[in-house]
TORLO-794664 format. One record per residue (C-alpha): residue in one letter; x negated, y negated, z negated. Coordinates in Angstrom, 1 decimal, always signed. Example, Ala and Ser with C-alpha at 12.3 -4.5 7.8 and 13.67 -1.06 7.14 Angstrom:
2
<"a",<-12.3,+4.5,-7.8>>
<"s",<-13.7,+1.1,-7.1>>
//
This chain:
494
<"x",<-1.8,-71.9,-33.7>>
<"x",<-4.1,-69.9,-31.5>>
<"x",<-4.9,-71.4,-28.1>>
<"x",<-3.4,-70.1,-24.9>>
<"x",<-6.8,-69.5,-23.3>>
<"x",<-10.5,-69.5,-24.3>>
<"x",<-13.2,-70.4,-21.8>>
<"x",<-16.7,-69.2,-22.5>>
<"x",<-20.2,-70.0,-21.1>>
<"x",<-22.1,-66.9,-22.4>>
<"x",<-25.5,-67.3,-24.1>>
<"x",<-28.6,-66.4,-22.1>>
<"x",<-29.5,-62.7,-22.3>>
<"x",<-32.7,-61.6,-24.0>>
<"x",<-36.0,-62.6,-22.2>>
<"x",<-34.4,-65.3,-20.0>>
<"x",<-32.9,-68.8,-20.1>>
<"x",<-30.1,-69.1,-17.5>>
<"x",<-29.2,-72.3,-15.7>>
<"x",<-25.7,-71.3,-14.7>>
<"x",<-24.8,-74.5,-12.8>>
<"x",<-27.7,-74.3,-10.4>>
<"x",<-28.1,-72.4,-7.1>>
<"x",<-24.5,-72.9,-6.0>>
<"x",<-23.2,-71.4,-9.2>>
<"x",<-25.3,-68.2,-8.8>>
<"x",<-27.5,-69.5,-11.5>>
<"x",<-31.3,-69.6,-11.9>>
<"x",<-33.4,-68.3,-14.8>>
<"x",<-36.8,-68.8,-16.4>>
<"x",<-38.5,-66.3,-18.6>>
<"x",<-38.4,-66.4,-22.4>>
<"x",<-40.1,-64.5,-25.2>>
<"x",<-36.8,-64.5,-27.1>>
<"x",<-35.6,-60.9,-27.7>>
<"x",<-32.0,-61.6,-28.5>>
<"x",<-29.1,-63.5,-26.9>>
<"x",<-29.3,-67.2,-27.2>>
<"x",<-31.0,-70.1,-25.4>>
<"x",<-34.4,-71.5,-26.2>>
<"x",<-34.5,-74.9,-27.9>>
<"x",<-36.8,-76.3,-25.3>>
<"x",<-34.6,-75.0,-22.4>>
<"x",<-32.1,-77.4,-20.9>>
<"x",<-28.5,-76.5,-21.7>>
<"x",<-26.0,-77.8,-19.1>>
<"x",<-22.3,-77.3,-19.0>>
<"x",<-21.0,-75.3,-16.0>>
<"x",<-18.8,-77.7,-14.2>>
<"x",<-16.3,-75.2,-12.6>>
<"x",<-15.6,-73.9,-16.2>>
<"x",<-14.8,-77.4,-17.4>>
<"x",<-12.7,-78.1,-14.3>>
<"x",<-10.7,-74.9,-15.0>>
<"x",<-10.1,-76.3,-18.5>>
<"x",<-9.0,-79.6,-17.1>>
<"x",<-6.6,-77.8,-14.7>>
<"x",<-5.1,-75.8,-17.6>>
<"x",<-4.6,-78.9,-19.7>>
<"x",<-2.6,-80.3,-16.8>>
<"x",<-0.3,-77.4,-17.3>>
<"x",<+0.0,-78.4,-21.0>>
<"x",<-1.8,-75.3,-22.2>>
<"x",<-3.8,-75.2,-25.3>>
<"x",<-7.5,-74.6,-24.4>>
<"x",<-10.7,-74.0,-26.2>>
<"x",<-14.3,-73.9,-24.9>>
<"x",<-17.3,-72.2,-26.3>>
<"x",<-20.6,-73.1,-24.7>>
<"x",<-22.8,-70.4,-26.3>>
<"x",<-25.9,-71.7,-24.5>>
<"x",<-25.6,-75.2,-25.8>>
<"x",<-24.8,-74.0,-29.3>>
<"x",<-27.6,-71.4,-29.1>>
<"x",<-25.3,-68.6,-30.3>>
<"x",<-26.4,-64.9,-30.5>>
<"x",<-24.2,-62.1,-29.1>>
<"x",<-22.8,-61.3,-32.6>>
<"x",<-21.9,-65.0,-33.2>>
<"x",<-20.1,-65.1,-29.8>>
<"x",<-18.1,-62.1,-30.6>>
<"x",<-17.2,-63.5,-34.0>>
<"x",<-16.2,-66.8,-32.5>>
<"x",<-14.0,-65.2,-29.8>>
<"x",<-12.2,-63.1,-32.3>>
<"x",<-11.8,-66.1,-34.7>>
<"x",<-10.3,-68.2,-31.9>>
<"x",<-7.7,-65.6,-31.2>>
<"x",<-6.8,-66.4,-27.6>>
<"x",<-5.3,-63.5,-25.6>>
<"x",<-6.9,-64.7,-22.3>>
<"x",<-10.7,-65.2,-22.2>>
<"x",<-12.3,-66.8,-19.1>>
<"x",<-16.1,-66.3,-18.9>>
<"x",<-18.6,-67.7,-16.4>>
<"x",<-21.0,-65.1,-15.0>>
<"x",<-24.4,-65.7,-13.2>>
<"x",<-26.4,-63.5,-10.9>>
<"x",<-29.7,-63.1,-12.8>>
<"x",<-27.8,-62.6,-16.1>>
<"x",<-25.1,-60.4,-14.7>>
<"x",<-26.2,-57.3,-16.5>>
<"x",<-26.5,-59.1,-19.8>>
<"x",<-23.3,-61.0,-19.3>>
<"x",<-21.3,-57.8,-18.8>>
<"x",<-22.9,-56.2,-21.8>>
<"x",<-21.8,-59.1,-23.9>>
<"x",<-18.3,-58.9,-22.5>>
<"x",<-18.2,-55.2,-23.3>>
<"x",<-19.0,-56.0,-26.9>>
<"x",<-16.2,-58.5,-27.0>>
<"x",<-13.8,-56.0,-25.5>>
<"x",<-14.7,-53.4,-28.1>>
<"x",<-14.0,-55.9,-30.8>>
<"x",<-10.5,-56.6,-29.4>>
<"x",<-9.4,-54.2,-26.6>>
<"x",<-6.2,-56.3,-26.1>>
<"x",<-8.0,-59.3,-24.7>>
<"x",<-7.7,-60.0,-21.0>>
<"x",<-11.2,-60.8,-19.7>>
<"x",<-11.3,-63.0,-16.6>>
<"x",<-14.6,-63.6,-14.9>>
<"x",<-15.5,-66.6,-12.7>>
<"x",<-18.6,-67.8,-11.0>>
<"x",<-20.1,-67.5,-7.5>>
<"x",<-21.3,-64.0,-8.3>>
<"x",<-17.7,-63.0,-8.5>>
<"x",<-17.2,-64.3,-5.0>>
<"x",<-20.2,-62.4,-3.7>>
<"x",<-20.1,-59.2,-5.7>>
<"x",<-16.5,-58.7,-7.1>>
<"x",<-16.7,-54.9,-7.0>>
<"x",<-20.0,-54.9,-8.9>>
<"x",<-18.5,-57.2,-11.5>>
<"x",<-15.6,-54.8,-12.0>>
<"x",<-17.3,-51.5,-11.8>>
<"x",<-18.2,-51.2,-15.5>>
<"x",<-14.5,-51.5,-16.4>>
<"x",<-15.1,-54.4,-18.8>>
<"x",<-13.8,-57.3,-16.7>>
<"x",<-10.0,-57.1,-16.1>>
<"x",<-10.0,-59.7,-13.2>>
<"x",<-12.7,-61.2,-11.1>>
<"x",<-11.9,-64.5,-9.4>>
<"x",<-13.1,-64.6,-5.8>>
<"x",<-11.5,-67.9,-4.9>>
<"x",<-12.1,-71.3,-6.4>>
<"x",<-11.4,-70.8,-10.1>>
<"x",<-9.9,-74.3,-10.5>>
<"x",<-7.1,-73.2,-8.0>>
<"x",<-6.8,-69.6,-9.0>>
<"x",<-7.0,-69.3,-12.8>>
<"x",<-4.0,-71.6,-13.6>>
<"x",<-1.7,-69.4,-11.4>>
<"x",<-3.3,-66.2,-12.6>>
<"x",<-2.4,-67.0,-16.2>>
<"x",<+1.3,-66.9,-15.3>>
<"x",<+0.9,-63.2,-14.8>>
<"x",<+1.0,-61.0,-17.9>>
<"x",<+0.1,-57.3,-18.1>>
<"x",<+3.7,-56.3,-18.2>>
<"x",<+4.3,-57.9,-14.8>>
<"x",<+2.0,-55.3,-13.1>>
<"x",<-1.2,-56.0,-11.2>>
<"x",<-1.7,-59.7,-10.5>>
<"x",<-0.6,-60.6,-7.0>>
<"x",<-2.5,-63.9,-6.9>>
<"x",<-4.6,-64.6,-3.8>>
<"x",<-8.3,-64.8,-4.5>>
<"x",<-8.5,-62.3,-7.4>>
<"x",<-9.8,-58.7,-7.6>>
<"x",<-9.1,-56.0,-10.2>>
<"x",<-9.9,-52.4,-10.7>>
<"x",<-7.3,-49.6,-10.1>>
<"x",<-8.0,-45.9,-10.0>>
<"x",<-11.7,-46.5,-10.1>>
<"x",<-11.8,-48.8,-7.1>>
<"x",<-11.7,-52.6,-6.7>>
<"x",<-8.5,-54.1,-5.2>>
<"x",<-8.9,-57.4,-3.5>>
<"x",<-5.7,-59.5,-3.4>>
<"x",<-5.4,-61.8,-0.4>>
<"x",<-8.2,-64.1,+0.9>>
<"x",<-10.4,-66.1,-1.4>>
<"x",<-8.4,-69.2,-1.9>>
<"x",<-10.3,-72.5,-1.8>>
<"x",<-9.4,-76.0,-3.1>>
<"x",<-7.7,-77.8,-0.3>>
<"x",<-8.3,-81.4,-1.0>>
<"x",<-10.4,-83.6,-3.3>>
<"x",<-7.2,-84.6,-5.1>>
<"x",<-6.8,-81.0,-6.1>>
<"x",<-10.1,-81.1,-8.0>>
<"x",<-9.0,-81.4,-11.7>>
<"x",<-11.0,-83.7,-14.0>>
<"x",<-13.5,-81.7,-16.1>>
<"x",<-12.4,-81.4,-19.7>>
<"x",<-15.7,-82.8,-21.1>>
<"x",<-14.0,-83.5,-24.4>>
<"x",<-13.7,-79.8,-25.1>>
<"x",<-17.5,-79.2,-24.7>>
<"x",<-20.2,-79.8,-27.3>>
<"x",<-21.4,-83.0,-25.6>>
<"x",<-23.7,-83.9,-28.4>>
<"x",<-25.8,-80.9,-27.5>>
<"x",<-26.5,-81.8,-23.8>>
<"x",<-29.7,-83.8,-24.2>>
<"x",<-32.7,-84.3,-21.9>>
<"x",<-35.7,-86.5,-21.9>>
<"x",<-35.3,-89.6,-19.7>>
<"x",<-37.8,-92.4,-19.5>>
<"x",<-39.6,-91.0,-22.5>>
<"x",<-36.7,-90.6,-24.9>>
<"x",<-33.8,-88.2,-25.4>>
<"x",<-30.5,-89.1,-23.8>>
<"x",<-27.1,-87.4,-24.0>>
<"x",<-26.2,-86.4,-20.4>>
<"x",<-23.4,-84.9,-18.4>>
<"x",<-23.1,-83.4,-14.9>>
<"x",<-20.6,-85.3,-12.6>>
<"x",<-19.5,-84.4,-9.1>>
<"x",<-18.5,-87.1,-6.6>>
<"x",<-17.4,-84.3,-4.3>>
<"x",<-17.5,-80.6,-3.6>>
<"x",<-18.9,-78.5,-0.7>>
<"x",<-21.5,-78.9,+2.0>>
<"x",<-21.3,-78.1,+5.7>>
<"x",<-24.9,-78.7,+6.8>>
<"x",<-26.7,-75.9,+8.7>>
<"x",<-29.2,-75.3,+5.9>>
<"x",<-26.5,-73.1,+4.6>>
<"x",<-28.5,-70.3,+6.2>>
<"x",<-30.5,-69.9,+3.0>>
<"x",<-28.7,-72.4,+0.7>>
<"x",<-26.2,-70.9,-1.7>>
<"x",<-24.2,-74.1,-2.2>>
<"x",<-21.9,-73.8,+0.9>>
<"x",<-21.1,-70.2,-0.1>>
<"x",<-20.5,-71.1,-3.7>>
<"x",<-18.6,-74.4,-3.3>>
<"x",<-17.3,-74.4,+0.2>>
<"x",<-18.5,-75.5,+3.7>>
<"x",<-15.9,-78.4,+3.8>>
<"x",<-17.0,-81.5,+2.1>>
<"x",<-14.3,-82.9,-0.2>>
<"x",<-15.1,-86.4,-1.5>>
<"x",<-13.3,-87.7,-4.6>>
<"x",<-11.9,-91.2,-4.7>>
<"x",<-14.8,-93.5,-5.7>>
<"x",<-12.7,-95.3,-8.4>>
<"x",<-12.0,-91.9,-10.0>>
<"x",<-15.7,-91.1,-10.2>>
<"x",<-16.5,-94.5,-11.7>>
<"x",<-13.7,-94.1,-14.3>>
<"x",<-15.0,-90.7,-15.2>>
<"x",<-18.5,-92.0,-15.8>>
<"x",<-17.1,-94.9,-17.9>>
<"x",<-15.1,-92.5,-20.1>>
<"x",<-18.2,-90.3,-20.6>>
<"x",<-20.1,-93.4,-21.8>>
<"x",<-17.5,-95.0,-24.0>>
<"x",<-15.8,-91.9,-25.4>>
<"x",<-18.6,-89.3,-25.5>>
<"x",<-21.8,-91.4,-25.8>>
<"x",<-23.2,-90.2,-22.5>>
<"x",<-26.2,-92.3,-21.4>>
<"x",<-27.4,-90.3,-18.4>>
<"x",<-25.5,-88.6,-15.5>>
<"x",<-26.7,-85.9,-13.1>>
<"x",<-24.6,-86.2,-9.9>>
<"x",<-24.2,-82.6,-8.9>>
<"x",<-23.3,-83.2,-5.3>>
<"x",<-25.7,-81.5,-2.9>>
<"x",<-25.6,-84.7,-0.8>>
<"x",<-24.7,-87.8,-2.8>>
<"x",<-25.1,-90.0,+0.3>>
<"x",<-23.8,-87.7,+3.0>>
<"x",<-21.1,-90.3,+3.7>>
<"x",<-22.8,-93.7,+3.2>>
<"x",<-19.6,-95.6,+2.8>>
<"x",<-18.5,-93.3,+0.0>>
<"x",<-21.8,-93.6,-1.8>>
<"x",<-21.8,-97.4,-1.5>>
<"x",<-18.3,-97.6,-3.0>>
<"x",<-19.4,-95.4,-6.0>>
<"x",<-22.5,-97.5,-6.5>>
<"x",<-20.6,-100.8,-6.3>>
<"x",<-18.0,-99.5,-8.7>>
<"x",<-20.7,-98.5,-11.2>>
<"x",<-22.2,-102.0,-10.9>>
<"x",<-18.9,-103.7,-11.4>>
<"x",<-18.1,-101.5,-14.4>>
<"x",<-21.2,-102.9,-16.1>>
<"x",<-21.9,-99.6,-17.8>>
<"x",<-25.3,-98.7,-19.3>>
<"x",<-25.3,-95.2,-17.7>>
<"x",<-28.4,-94.2,-15.8>>
<"x",<-28.4,-91.4,-13.3>>
<"x",<-30.1,-89.2,-10.6>>
<"x",<-28.8,-87.6,-7.5>>
<"x",<-29.8,-85.3,-4.7>>
<"x",<-29.5,-86.0,-1.0>>
<"x",<-31.0,-85.4,+2.4>>
<"x",<-33.9,-87.5,+3.7>>
<"x",<-32.0,-88.5,+6.8>>
<"x",<-29.1,-89.9,+4.7>>
<"x",<-30.8,-92.8,+3.0>>
<"x",<-32.0,-96.2,+4.0>>
<"x",<-33.5,-99.2,+2.2>>
<"x",<-30.2,-101.1,+1.6>>
<"x",<-28.5,-98.1,+0.1>>
<"x",<-31.5,-97.2,-2.1>>
<"x",<-31.6,-100.7,-3.4>>
<"x",<-27.9,-100.5,-4.2>>
<"x",<-28.4,-97.2,-5.9>>
<"x",<-31.1,-98.7,-8.2>>
<"x",<-28.9,-101.6,-9.1>>
<"x",<-26.1,-99.1,-9.9>>
<"x",<-28.4,-97.3,-12.5>>
<"x",<-30.1,-94.7,-10.4>>
<"x",<-33.6,-93.7,-11.6>>
<"x",<-34.5,-90.9,-9.3>>
<"x",<-33.6,-89.3,-6.0>>
<"x",<-34.1,-85.5,-5.4>>
<"x",<-34.9,-84.4,-1.8>>
<"x",<-35.0,-80.9,-0.4>>
<"x",<-38.4,-80.7,+1.3>>
<"x",<-38.5,-76.9,+1.1>>
<"x",<-41.5,-76.7,+3.5>>
<"x",<-44.1,-79.1,+4.9>>
<"x",<-44.4,-77.0,+8.0>>
<"x",<-42.7,-79.0,+10.8>>
<"x",<-41.1,-75.9,+12.5>>
<"x",<-39.8,-74.3,+9.3>>
<"x",<-38.5,-77.6,+8.0>>
<"x",<-36.6,-78.6,+11.2>>
<"x",<-35.4,-75.1,+12.2>>
<"x",<-34.5,-73.5,+8.8>>
<"x",<-34.9,-75.9,+5.9>>
<"x",<-33.2,-79.0,+7.2>>
<"x",<-31.9,-78.7,+10.7>>
<"x",<-31.3,-82.1,+12.2>>
<"x",<-34.0,-83.8,+10.2>>
<"x",<-37.8,-84.1,+10.6>>
<"x",<-40.7,-84.4,+8.4>>
<"x",<-41.0,-88.0,+9.5>>
<"x",<-37.5,-88.5,+8.0>>
<"x",<-38.8,-87.1,+4.7>>
<"x",<-42.0,-89.2,+4.8>>
<"x",<-39.9,-92.4,+5.4>>
<"x",<-37.4,-91.5,+2.7>>
<"x",<-40.1,-91.0,+0.0>>
<"x",<-41.7,-94.3,+1.0>>
<"x",<-38.5,-96.2,+1.0>>
<"x",<-37.4,-94.6,-2.3>>
<"x",<-40.6,-95.9,-3.9>>
<"x",<-40.1,-99.4,-2.4>>
<"x",<-36.7,-99.4,-4.1>>
<"x",<-38.5,-98.7,-7.4>>
<"x",<-36.9,-95.3,-7.7>>
<"x",<-38.7,-92.0,-8.4>>
<"x",<-38.8,-89.4,-5.6>>
<"x",<-38.6,-85.7,-6.6>>
<"x",<-39.2,-83.0,-4.0>>
<"x",<-37.9,-79.4,-4.1>>
<"x",<-40.2,-76.9,-2.4>>
<"x",<-39.3,-73.3,-1.5>>
<"x",<-42.0,-70.8,-0.8>>
<"x",<-41.1,-67.8,+1.3>>
<"x",<-38.6,-69.0,+3.9>>
<"x",<-38.6,-67.0,+7.1>>
<"x",<-41.9,-67.2,+9.0>>
<"x",<-43.8,-68.5,+6.0>>
<"x",<-47.6,-67.9,+6.3>>
<"x",<-50.6,-69.1,+4.3>>
<"x",<-51.1,-71.7,+7.0>>
<"x",<-47.5,-73.1,+6.4>>
<"x",<-48.1,-73.1,+2.7>>
<"x",<-51.2,-75.2,+3.1>>
<"x",<-49.3,-77.6,+5.4>>
<"x",<-46.8,-78.0,+2.6>>
<"x",<-49.5,-78.9,+0.1>>
<"x",<-51.0,-81.3,+2.5>>
<"x",<-47.6,-83.0,+3.2>>
<"x",<-46.9,-83.3,-0.5>>
<"x",<-50.3,-84.8,-1.1>>
<"x",<-49.7,-87.2,+1.7>>
<"x",<-46.3,-88.6,+0.7>>
<"x",<-47.2,-88.6,-3.0>>
<"x",<-43.8,-87.9,-4.7>>
<"x",<-43.4,-88.5,-8.4>>
<"x",<-42.6,-84.9,-9.2>>
<"x",<-42.3,-81.6,-7.4>>
<"x",<-40.5,-78.4,-8.2>>
<"x",<-41.7,-75.2,-6.5>>
<"x",<-39.3,-72.2,-6.3>>
<"x",<-39.5,-68.9,-4.4>>
<"x",<-37.1,-68.2,-1.6>>
<"x",<-34.1,-66.2,-3.0>>
<"x",<-31.7,-64.5,-0.5>>
<"x",<-28.4,-64.9,-2.4>>
<"x",<-25.7,-62.4,-1.5>>
<"x",<-23.2,-64.0,+0.8>>
<"x",<-25.8,-66.1,+2.7>>
<"x",<-27.0,-65.3,+6.2>>
<"x",<-30.6,-65.1,+4.9>>
<"x",<-29.6,-62.2,+2.6>>
<"x",<-27.9,-60.4,+5.5>>
<"x",<-30.9,-60.9,+7.8>>
<"x",<-33.4,-59.9,+5.1>>
<"x",<-31.4,-56.8,+4.3>>
<"x",<-31.2,-55.8,+8.0>>
<"x",<-34.9,-56.4,+8.7>>
<"x",<-36.1,-54.6,+5.6>>
<"x",<-37.5,-57.7,+4.0>>
<"x",<-35.7,-57.4,+0.6>>
<"x",<-38.0,-56.3,-2.1>>
<"x",<-35.3,-55.4,-4.7>>
<"x",<-31.6,-55.6,-5.5>>
<"x",<-32.4,-55.9,-9.2>>
<"x",<-30.4,-59.1,-9.8>>
<"x",<-32.3,-59.9,-13.0>>
<"x",<-35.2,-60.9,-10.7>>
<"x",<-33.0,-63.2,-8.5>>
<"x",<-34.1,-66.2,-10.7>>
<"x",<-35.7,-68.4,-8.0>>
<"x",<-38.9,-67.9,-9.8>>
<"x",<-39.6,-64.2,-8.8>>
<"x",<-40.5,-62.8,-5.4>>
<"x",<-37.5,-60.7,-4.2>>
<"x",<-38.0,-61.1,-0.5>>
<"x",<-41.2,-60.9,+1.6>>
<"x",<-41.7,-62.7,+5.0>>
<"x",<-43.0,-61.2,+8.2>>
<"x",<-46.5,-62.3,+7.2>>
<"x",<-46.7,-62.5,+3.4>>
<"x",<-46.0,-59.9,+0.7>>
<"x",<-44.2,-60.6,-2.5>>
<"x",<-47.6,-60.8,-4.3>>
<"x",<-48.8,-63.3,-1.6>>
<"x",<-45.7,-65.5,-2.2>>
<"x",<-46.2,-65.5,-5.9>>
<"x",<-49.8,-66.5,-5.5>>
<"x",<-48.7,-69.2,-3.0>>
<"x",<-46.2,-70.7,-5.4>>
<"x",<-48.9,-70.8,-8.1>>
<"x",<-51.3,-72.4,-5.6>>
<"x",<-48.9,-75.2,-4.9>>
<"x",<-48.0,-75.8,-8.5>>
<"x",<-51.6,-75.7,-9.6>>
<"x",<-52.9,-78.1,-6.9>>
<"x",<-49.9,-80.4,-7.4>>
<"x",<-50.6,-80.8,-11.1>>
<"x",<-54.3,-81.3,-10.6>>
<"x",<-53.4,-84.1,-8.1>>
<"x",<-50.8,-85.5,-10.4>>
<"x",<-53.0,-85.6,-13.4>>
<"x",<-55.7,-87.3,-11.4>>
<"x",<-53.3,-90.0,-10.2>>
<"x",<-52.1,-90.5,-13.8>>
<"x",<-55.7,-91.0,-14.9>>
<"x",<-56.3,-93.6,-12.2>>
<"x",<-53.1,-95.4,-13.1>>
<"x",<-54.2,-95.5,-16.7>>
<"x",<-57.5,-97.0,-15.7>>
<"x",<-55.7,-99.5,-13.5>>
<"x",<-53.4,-100.5,-16.4>>
<"x",<-56.4,-101.1,-18.6>>
<"x",<-58.1,-103.3,-16.0>>
<"x",<-54.9,-105.2,-15.4>>
<"x",<-54.6,-105.8,-19.2>>
<"x",<-58.1,-107.3,-19.2>>
<"x",<-57.1,-109.7,-16.4>>
<"x",<-53.7,-110.7,-17.9>>
<"x",<-53.6,-114.4,-18.8>>
<"x",<-52.8,-115.3,-22.3>>
<"x",<-49.0,-115.5,-22.9>>
<"x",<-48.1,-113.4,-19.8>>
<"x",<-48.3,-110.0,-21.5>>
<"x",<-44.6,-109.9,-22.3>>
<"x",<-43.6,-110.3,-18.6>>
<"x",<-42.7,-106.7,-17.8>>
<"x",<-41.9,-105.5,-14.4>>
<"x",<-38.7,-103.4,-13.8>>
<"x",<-39.5,-99.7,-14.4>>
<"x",<-40.4,-97.8,-11.2>>
<"x",<-42.1,-94.6,-10.2>>
<"x",<-45.6,-96.0,-10.8>>
<"x",<-44.6,-96.8,-14.4>>
<"x",<-43.3,-93.4,-15.1>>
<"x",<-39.7,-94.5,-15.4>>
<"x",<-38.4,-91.0,-14.7>>
<"x",<-40.0,-87.6,-14.5>>
<"x",<-37.7,-84.8,-13.2>>
//
């Protein structure tokens, strides 16, 4: 029997590898030499959580659901079309991303030509920001502007014979124009978040290197949304809501346990923007993980002013290996005014130090090109990173995502360099600052990456020498007494 609905994560278009779950669901992208649809073998494939939650919501309705993750399976466009036709569902829900939008729509057009009777429903943060653009080619039948987990189950009750869908939070094309039905409906409470249907995804294909070996991993959310003021530039509040909805800790722990026992998951990426935004909630999750006795290891992201030694120690005992912090800028004014209002660089310095004391790895995210960026502020960022000595650093270029205030301001002030969404990858300059051109910003990002790696390689060399010296001084019989893995031992590299 054919399933009621098919959910598709499209493959990456030619010349890029798309991370659809990042940047608040807008997606990021890295360049590829691949000239066809697919996903490079050395590029991380990650399930798109909203898509799996939609699948979970539909299973609650007792619908028959299938999922195709064409990125994880490294499918070409022709293979995707063949698989869709073979499955035979009448409703196809596809996740779209901003940098891959052109390629995603081209693939959906090919699917539509193969079976014109399919109803194509598009979800993703790009549908919330640019519904008219998603619909303008005439390929997508319905674009979901609200939270897909809440909207899609109701939408599937409408058939073409019932007329245009009158479901709040959807858009469709009529007479060459986009029609937007009602406000974009959001998930009201954490209890309304359906459990992701991990069992429908190819979980054996989600693998990343952790502590020097490949581990099967899964993204897990302990909550949804973020209301902090860094939403000026951050796409997460726009994509996932400005209200923070926290799931019951026992539900999170049970979900992690099922992933480990039923699907062989050894590593979890907590996809919350602020794992420890509410300390009590984070503590209960950690205590539950400890009590479950599971072997799962994990990483999370949070703010520097939302951690303290006791919590970090509890996180390590619960299986945490690394904590990601959004530094964004080492310039004090940019950090406190734009990057992380309410926090200071002293908070960041303390957080990295205490993370290391808890024997956890500290990873810093840096953004080049936030408003008022100058070469002087770039150098301050490098000096700060050198000073706090994190275990790993990721450098991205400021990207003004549609729907954020930074995009509106950049557009009004003439700072946007392009509206070619294929360049909105977080790795290409698409906005200048008052003092730096796009070329300047690209050079600045290279400058930070290059100097960080030189420093990191030098530190690794010194640690290697130190290990050799320690081995000479180790008393006979003591060689087997290993210390718990920590950042100095390379337990985790983000």
